[in-house]
C-alpha positions in Angstrom: 102.6 16.2 76.8 102.6 17.0 73.1 100.4 20.1 73.8 103.0 21.6 76.1 105.9 20.8 73.7 104.1 22.7 70.9 103.6 25.6 73.3 107.3 26.0 74.2 109.3 25.0 71.2 108.5 28.1 69.2 109.7 31.6 70.1 107.2 33.6 72.2 105.7 36.5 70.2 104.1 39.7 71.5 101.3 41.9 70.4 100.9 45.5 71.3 97.4 45.9 72.9 97.4 49.5 74.1 99.5 52.7 74.0 99.0 56.0 75.8 100.9 59.2 76.4 100.4 61.3 79.5 102.1 64.0 81.5 104.1 62.6 84.3 102.7 63.5 87.8 105.7 65.7 88.3 104.5 67.7 85.2 108.1 67.8 84.0 108.0 65.3 81.1 105.7 63.1 79.1 105.5 59.3 79.6 104.4 56.7 77.1 102.9 53.5 78.4 102.6 50.4 76.2 101.0 47.1 77.2 101.9 43.8 75.4 100.3 40.3 75.4 102.1 37.2 74.4 101.1 34.3 72.2 99.4 31.5 74.1 101.2 29.2 76.4 99.4 25.9 76.8 99.9 23.9 80.1 98.5 20.7 81.5 98.3 20.1 85.3 101.8 19.7 86.7 103.6 21.2 83.7 106.2 23.9 83.8 107.5 26.6 81.5 111.0 28.0 81.9 111.4 30.3 78.9 114.7 30.8 77.0 115.3 34.6 77.1 116.9 34.4 73.7 113.5 33.1 72.3 111.4 35.3 74.6 112.4 38.6 73.2 110.6 41.6 74.7 109.3 44.4 72.5 110.8 47.7 73.6 111.0 51.2 72.1 113.7 51.9 69.4 116.5 54.3 69.9 117.5 56.1 73.1 114.9 56.3 75.9 114.5 56.1 79.7 112.3 53.4 81.3 110.3 54.9 84.2 108.1 51.8 85.1 107.7 48.1 84.4 105.1 45.5 85.4 104.2 42.0 84.4 101.7 39.2 85.2 99.8 36.1 83.8 96.3 36.2 82.4 93.7 33.8 80.8 92.1 34.0 77.4 89.7 36.7 78.8 92.7 38.7 80.0 91.7 38.1 83.6 94.6 37.5 86.1 95.2 33.9 86.9 95.4 32.9 90.6 98.8 31.6 91.9 96.9 28.5 93.1 96.5 27.7 89.4 99.6 29.1 87.8 102.4 29.7 90.2 104.6 32.6 89.0 108.1 31.6 90.3 109.6 34.5 88.5 109.0 36.9 85.6 112.1 38.9 84.9 113.4 41.1 82.1 117.1 41.1 81.2 119.2 42.7 78.6 122.6 42.3 76.9 124.1 45.4 78.5 123.0 45.3 82.1 125.3 44.1 84.9 124.3 43.5 88.5 127.1 45.4 90.2 126.5 43.9 93.7 125.8 40.2 92.9 126.6 39.7 89.2 125.1 36.2 89.1 121.6 37.7 89.3 121.3 39.7 86.1 117.7 40.9 85.9 116.7 44.5 85.4 113.0 44.4 86.1 110.5 41.8 87.4 109.9 39.7 90.5 107.8 36.6 91.2 104.6 35.6 92.9 104.2 39.2 94.2 104.4 40.8 90.7 100.8 41.9 90.5 101.2 44.1 93.6 104.9 45.1 93.1 105.3 47.1 89.9 108.6 49.0 89.5 107.9 52.7 89.3 111.0 54.8 89.4 110.9 58.1 91.4 110.1 61.3 89.6 113.0 62.7 87.6 114.8 59.4 87.2 114.8 56.6 84.5 116.7 53.5 83.4 118.4 55.0 80.3 119.2 52.7 77.4 120.1 53.1 73.7 119.7 51.3 70.4 122.4 48.7 71.3 120.2 47.2 74.1 118.3 43.9 73.4 115.7 42.7 75.8 114.5 39.2 76.7 112.4 37.5 79.4 113.0 34.5 81.6 109.6 33.5 82.8 109.1 30.5 85.1 105.6 29.2 85.6 104.1 26.0 87.0 100.6 24.8 86.7 99.6 23.5 90.1 95.8 23.1 90.1 95.2 19.3 90.0 97.9 18.9 92.6 97.4 18.3 96.4 98.5 21.1 98.7 101.7 19.2 99.6 102.4 18.3 96.0 101.9 21.9 95.0 104.4 23.1 97.6 106.9 20.6 96.4 106.4 21.5 92.8 106.8 25.2 93.5 109.9 24.6 95.5 111.6 22.4 92.9 111.6 19.1 94.8 112.9 16.0 93.0 110.2 13.7 91.6 110.3 11.1 88.7 109.1 12.5 85.4 110.4 16.1 85.9 113.0 15.7 83.1 116.4 14.0 82.7 118.2 16.9 84.5 116.1 16.4 87.6 117.8 13.8 89.7 117.7 13.1 93.5 121.0 14.9 93.8 119.4 18.1 92.2 116.5 18.2 94.7 115.5 21.8 95.3 117.4 23.2 92.3 116.2 24.7 89.0 117.0 21.4 87.3 113.9 20.1 89.1 111.9 23.1 88.1 112.3 22.9 84.3 115.5 24.9 83.7 116.6 24.3 80.1 113.4 22.2 79.6 112.3 24.7 76.9 110.0 22.1 75.3 108.0 21.5 78.4 108.7 17.8 78.7 109.0 17.6 82.5 106.0 17.6 84.8 105.2 17.6 88.5 103.1 14.7 89.7 99.4 15.6 89.4 96.5 14.1 91.2 94.1 15.4 88.6 96.0 14.7 85.4 92.6 14.3 83.7 92.0 18.1 83.9 92.2 19.6 80.4 95.1 21.6 79.1 94.6 25.4 79.2 96.1 28.3 77.4 97.5 31.3 79.3 99.1 34.6 78.3 102.0 36.7 79.5 101.4 40.4 79.9 103.7 43.3 80.6 103.5 47.0 80.7 106.4 49.4 80.1 106.5 53.1 80.7 109.2 55.3 79.2 110.1 58.9 78.2 112.3 60.2 75.4 112.8 63.5 77.2 116.1 62.5 78.5 117.1 66.0 79.6 114.3 65.8 82.2 115.5 62.5 83.9 118.7 61.4 85.6 120.0 57.9 84.8 119.7 55.2 87.6 121.6 52.0 88.2 119.8 48.8 89.2 121.4 45.9 91.2 120.3 43.1 93.4 122.0 42.0 96.6 121.2 38.4 97.5 121.7 36.3 100.6 123.6 34.2 101.5 126.6 35.6 99.7 125.1 36.4 96.3 123.3 33.0 96.1 120.7 32.5 93.3 118.6 30.4 95.8 119.1 28.4 98.9 117.3 25.9 101.2 116.0 26.4 104.7 115.3 23.2 106.8 112.8 22.5 109.5 114.2 23.3 113.0 111.9 23.0 116.0 114.6 24.4 118.4 115.3 27.5 116.2 112.2 28.1 114.2 113.5 31.2 112.4 116.3 31.0 109.8 118.7 33.8 109.0 120.8 34.2 105.8 123.1 37.2 105.3 125.3 39.0 102.8 127.6 41.9 103.4 129.6 44.2 101.1 131.4 47.5 101.2 130.5 50.5 99.0 133.4 51.8 96.9 131.8 55.2 96.2 129.1 57.5 97.4 125.6 56.7 96.1 122.0 57.5 96.8 119.6 54.6 97.0 116.2 55.8 95.7 114.2 52.6 95.9 114.7 49.2 97.6 112.3 46.2 97.9 112.7 42.6 98.9 111.9 39.5 97.0 111.3 36.3 99.0 109.3 33.1 98.7 106.6 31.4 100.7 107.7 31.0 104.3 109.5 34.4 104.4 109.3 36.6 107.5 111.1 39.7 106.2 114.3 41.0 104.6 116.2 44.0 106.0 118.9 46.4 104.9 121.6 47.5 107.3 124.3 50.1 106.9 127.2 50.1 109.4 125.3 47.7 111.6 122.3 50.0 111.8 119.0 48.7 110.3 117.8 51.3 107.9 114.7 49.6 106.4 112.7 46.3 106.2 110.6 44.8 103.4 107.8 42.6 104.7 105.7 39.9 102.9 102.0 39.9 102.8 100.2 36.6 102.6 96.9 36.1 100.8 93.6 35.3 102.7 91.1 34.2 100.0 91.1 30.8 98.3 91.4 31.1 94.5 91.2 34.9 94.4 93.9 36.4 92.1 96.0 38.9 94.0 94.9 37.6 97.5 95.5 33.8 97.1 95.2 32.0 100.5 98.6 30.9 101.8 100.6 32.5 99.1 103.1 35.4 99.3 101.3 38.0 97.3 103.1 41.3 98.0 106.4 42.7 99.4 106.3 46.1 101.1 108.9 48.6 99.9 112.0 48.9 102.0 112.8 52.4 100.8 110.9 54.6 98.3 109.6 58.2 97.8 107.5 57.9 101.0 110.5 57.1 103.2 113.1 59.2 101.4 116.4 58.1 99.8 119.2 56.3 101.6 122.7 57.9 101.4 125.7 55.5 101.2 129.2 56.9 101.7 132.3 55.3 100.3 133.5 52.7 102.8 130.1 52.0 104.3 129.4 48.3 105.2 126.0 47.2 103.8 124.3 44.0 104.9 121.0 42.3 104.1 119.3 39.9 106.5 116.8 37.4 105.1 114.6 35.7 107.6 112.4 32.6 107.0 110.1 30.5 109.2 111.3 26.9 109.7 108.8 26.0 112.4 107.0 22.7 111.9 103.7 24.5 111.3 103.2 28.0 109.7 99.6 29.2 110.2 100.0 31.6 107.3 100.2 28.8 104.8 97.8 26.1 103.6 100.4 23.4 103.9 103.7 23.6 105.8 106.3 21.2 107.2 109.0 23.6 108.2 111.3 23.0 105.2 111.4 25.3 102.2 113.6 24.6 99.1 114.6 27.0 96.4 114.0 30.1 98.5 115.4 33.5 97.7 116.6 36.5 99.8 116.9 39.3 97.3 117.1 43.1 97.9 116.3 45.0 94.7 117.9 48.4 94.7 117.8 51.5 92.4 120.6 54.0 93.0 122.4 56.9 91.5 125.6 58.9 91.9 124.0 62.0 90.3 126.6 62.4 87.5 126.1 59.3 85.3 125.6 59.5 81.5 123.7 56.3 81.3 122.5 53.3 83.3 125.2 50.8 82.1 128.6 52.4 82.9 130.2 50.7 85.9 129.5 52.5 89.2 129.9 50.2 92.1 132.3 47.7 90.5 134.6 47.7 87.5 134.1 45.1 84.8 135.5 41.6 85.5 138.9 41.1 83.7 139.3 38.4 81.2 135.7 37.9 80.3 134.5 38.4 76.7 131.3 40.2 77.7 130.8 40.7 81.4 127.6 42.6 80.9 125.7 40.0 79.0 122.7 39.1 81.1 121.7 36.4 78.5 125.0 34.7 79.1 124.7 34.8 82.8 121.3 33.1 82.8 122.8 30.2 80.9 125.7 29.8 83.2 125.7 26.6 85.3 124.7 26.5 88.9 127.2 25.5 91.6 126.2 24.4 95.1 128.1 25.1 98.3 127.5 25.4 102.1 127.5 29.0 103.3 127.7 29.3 107.1 125.6 26.2 107.5 123.1 27.0 104.7 123.0 25.0 101.5 123.0 27.5 98.6 123.4 27.7 94.8 124.7 30.4 92.6 125.5 30.8 88.9 129.1 30.5 87.9 129.9 33.1 85.3 131.8 31.4 82.5 133.2 33.3 79.5 131.8 30.7 77.1 128.4 30.3 78.7 125.4 31.1 76.5 125.8 31.5 73.0 
């Protein structure tokens, strides 16, 4: 227990390990790529880390630049990727103090995903970049759980934030399936999932990320990044076993206030997912599908784990054009059958699942990536664009069309 507390209480630091400059494949501008490794994070079996983004500052370029790509994962002391069956990557997200999700503001991340991160880097289309300036500060919210030493059923319940004694004072039976039972605000690593093999030694792991950017801003157009989440902008929700209707649907619908071009879209879901689709005016325009691993203990192809999400829209499919007044909907499907042959263990119920559609879009006449495009700033809030504040806002549960869901409640005073 002490080992984990030492690992989390200090701020995470980063070391630049490599830097290269190359001509972009479009041959229109140069791209610099930098790779960083964190200080060590020590975890015992069952332990969790839920980093405070204010203490997990990311190293980024100084001045004004455009990010063209971002990627992150988890490695061991030899810099080899760690299997999800050992360290489950619930999410690895980069946020900043200027970004605002214009579709579902309660999900404020700019880059990053979860268990599929190794196979799902964000690479923006040629000629586009996420443009930032010297006022932008970056941080990471990284949520990891060490699950080797747990039975398959216990690992599922740990990853899905089930209630269990010893997971911290915030984790009560009433908070079953919420981040409070997954270590949220437990920055000192006190809570732990029940482990069968608690005798296994503590091990040290490292966070890694790679950022690509250009300073040749005249060669790139700014993009906006937002995430639509189901149901109804939920941060997460629960799907319950149902033998009569073995597939569960969650939806979210919104109207576009202006013409935009969607350059890239990809889903983010959890184990049990079937797919997530994007509809425009009731017509399905694309679908993002999960891929499940097939090899036990092999990083990147872990048996029974969701290891990749296919793109919904990218350069290979061509952009999606939205016109002012279009009705956009996302449909997130999960299996709730009593047995799911894709998984090592299943009982039909999945807690703390997500139905996210990550989207990169542009209007073609924007000066930067932060000026409001789809939605004006919320009135009466001191800093509506502060992603750090949003991640500190409390979670509120409700029932949305029969589905139990939770979302962050944006409070003016949250986060300082």
